[in-house]
N, C-alpha and C positions, 0 to 999 in steps of 0.2 A: 404679455406672457402668462401662462397658466398659473393659478394659485394652488397651493397645496391643500387647503381647506375646502371642504364642499360648499362652504359659504363664500360666494364669489368675491365679496369685499373685505373679508376677514384677513387681517395681517398677523403674522406671528408676533408673539410677545417678545420684544427685544430689551426689556427693561434691565435685565442682567447682562446684557451683551453690549459692551462699549467698542469692542475692537475684534474684528473678523479678518482673518488672513486666508488667502487662497494660493495653493500650488496649482497652478493652471496646466495640468498634464494631459497629454493625449492628442494634441493637434496633429502630429505627424501620422499616428496610428489611425486617427479618424480619416484623414485624407486617403490613406492607403486603402480603407474599406470602401472608399468611393472610386477607387481607380485613378486617383488624382496625385499630383506630386505633393510632397510634405509642405511645400510653401503655401498651397492652397489652404492647408489646415490652419496655418498660422493667420491667413487673411480672415478666415471665418471666426477664428478664436479671438482675434482683436475685436471684432463686432460683439462677440459674446461678452468680452471683458468690459465694454462699454455698457452693455445692458445690465450686467450683473452689479457693477459698481453703482449704477444709477438706482437700481432696485434697492441696494442695501441703504443708500441714503434715504430713499423714500420710506423705508420702514423704520427709520430712526437709529441707524448704527452711525456712530460719530466717526469712527476710524476704520479704514479698509486698507489692507496692504495686499498687494499682488506680486507674485514671483514671476517677472516677465522674462528674465535672462540671467543665467548664473555665470560665476566666473569660469565654470567648466564647459559652458555651452559654446565658448569660442572654438572647441574641438570638433564641432559639427561640421559637415560639408559646407565649403565656402557659399555655395548657392544658396543654401538655407539661411546661413547667417547673414548673408547680403539682404535676403528677403525680410528677415526680422528686423534688421537695422533700417530697412526702407520704411517698413510699417511704423517703426518708432519715430523716425524722422517726420513721417506724415502726421503722426499724432501730436507731436509737440508743436507743429506749425498751428494747430487749431485748439490746442489744450488751453492756452491762456484764457481765451474768451469763454470757453465752456466752463472752466473752473470758477471764473468770476460770476457768471450767471447763475451757477448753482452753489455759490458760496462755499466752495471747496478749496482747501489749501493742498497744493501738491508738493510732495517731497520725493526726491529721487534718492533711493538707498543704493549705496555702492560707490566705487571710485569713479569719477568721470574722465579720469586720465586717458583711457583708450579712444575716447570720442574726439571728433575733429574740434578745433577751437570754435567754430560756429556753433556746432551742436552743444558744446559746453556752455557757451554764452546764452543760448536759447533756454537751456535747462535752468541756469541760474536766474535768468530773467523771469521765467514762470514761477520759480520758487519765491523770488522776491515780490513779484506782484501779487501773489496769492497769500502771502504770509499771515495776513490778519483775517482770513476767512475762518468760518466757524468749524467746518468739518475737514477731515484730513484724508487724503489718498496718498499712500505711500507706494511708489512704484520701485520694486527692486530690480535693478537692471545693472549688469556687470557686478552682481552682488554674490557674496559668499559669506556664510555665518563664521567660518574660522578667520577669514580675511578681516571681518568686522571686528572680531575680538582682538586680533593683532593690532589693527588700527587704533582701537580705543585705548588699549594699554599703552601703546607708544605715545599717543596723545597726552595721556595722564602723566607719563614719565617726563615728557618734554615740558609740560606745565609745572613740573616740580611737585606733583601731587603724589601722596601715597596710593598704592594700588589696592583699592578696596572695591566692594560691590558697588558702593555708591559712586566713586569716581569712574569705574568702568561704565556704569549705566549712564553717566553724564556725557560720555564721548562716543556712545553708540551712535549709528546712523539714525536710529529711532528714538533718540533722546527726547524728541517733542511729542511722542506718543506713549500711551500707556501699553503694557505688555498685552499681547493678544489673549482674548478669552477663549477663542476657538480658532483652530487652523483646520481648513478643509482642503483635502487633496483629491482631486479627480483621477480618473484613468486606471484605478485598480491597484496602484503600487502603494505600499504601506510603509513609507519611510519619509523623513524630513528633507533629504537631499541637500543638506548644508544650509537650510533655511531657518533663520531666526533661532539659532541654537541657544543662546543666552535667554532670549525673551520667552522662549517656549517651555521654560521650566515648569510652569503650572497651567499651561494652556490645555484645554481639551482638544483631543485629536479626533477628526472625523474623515474616514476614507470612503469613497464610493467608487464603483466601477464606471460610472459614466464618463465618457470622454469629454474633455473640455468644450469642444464645439456643440455638443448636445446638452450642456449643462444649462439649466433654466432657473427662474425664480422659484418654481416649485421644488427644485432640488435644494435651493438656499433654505426654503421653509422646512424641509426635511431635516436638514442639518441643525436648524435652530430648535426644532422640536426635540430632537434627541439631546442637544445641549441642555435645553431647560429641564430634561428629565434626569440629568446627572447630579450627583451630590459632590460639591467642590469643598474640600476640606483644608486645602492648602497645608497638609502635613498634620493637621489636628484630627480630631475623632468626632 
């Protein structure tokens, strides 16, 4: 895939970027521009997801999170939901071997309850098998930021813990990852859409018009270049 720099082998500086998250928006709209059904956009988008997450690992980013399917996405047409679930099922069939080869820990963010018992077992087996790997890929599926906060607070209360920032953080789905430094949303929309609401408190936000199936490593480089040019004060001066 093309590089952002005019120097063909130059990689962006990721020394200040430990965790990047992607809202992968625009699959359906991209398919429409091609005169194809929305499901086709998700198929191409799944390939781009693999390319982009692999590229992020290659340039030294330790943690990547992707917004694959929200709690609200169940409202979409059944045909589209079924296509997305099939893509997800196909992915987890081969994910374990891929993650082990690339030294990646895979974690599914969100409730597994809506999925079949077999899919739940497959998800849990992948998480267990890869838990000691060095880098992390979080896949947010059946995920909602508000739902996550309710889940975390209820877990803390059930454990008899006081509800504090620390105990909430310890029960989030992302408890094994640092907060995101950069959240990238494709597709031209400028909102978080219930994604990582707690974790995004001090994340840098980057929005671009590129639809997800057209997103490339060059677009990742552009986002990182802008990130590196921002001053992160975390409430200070």
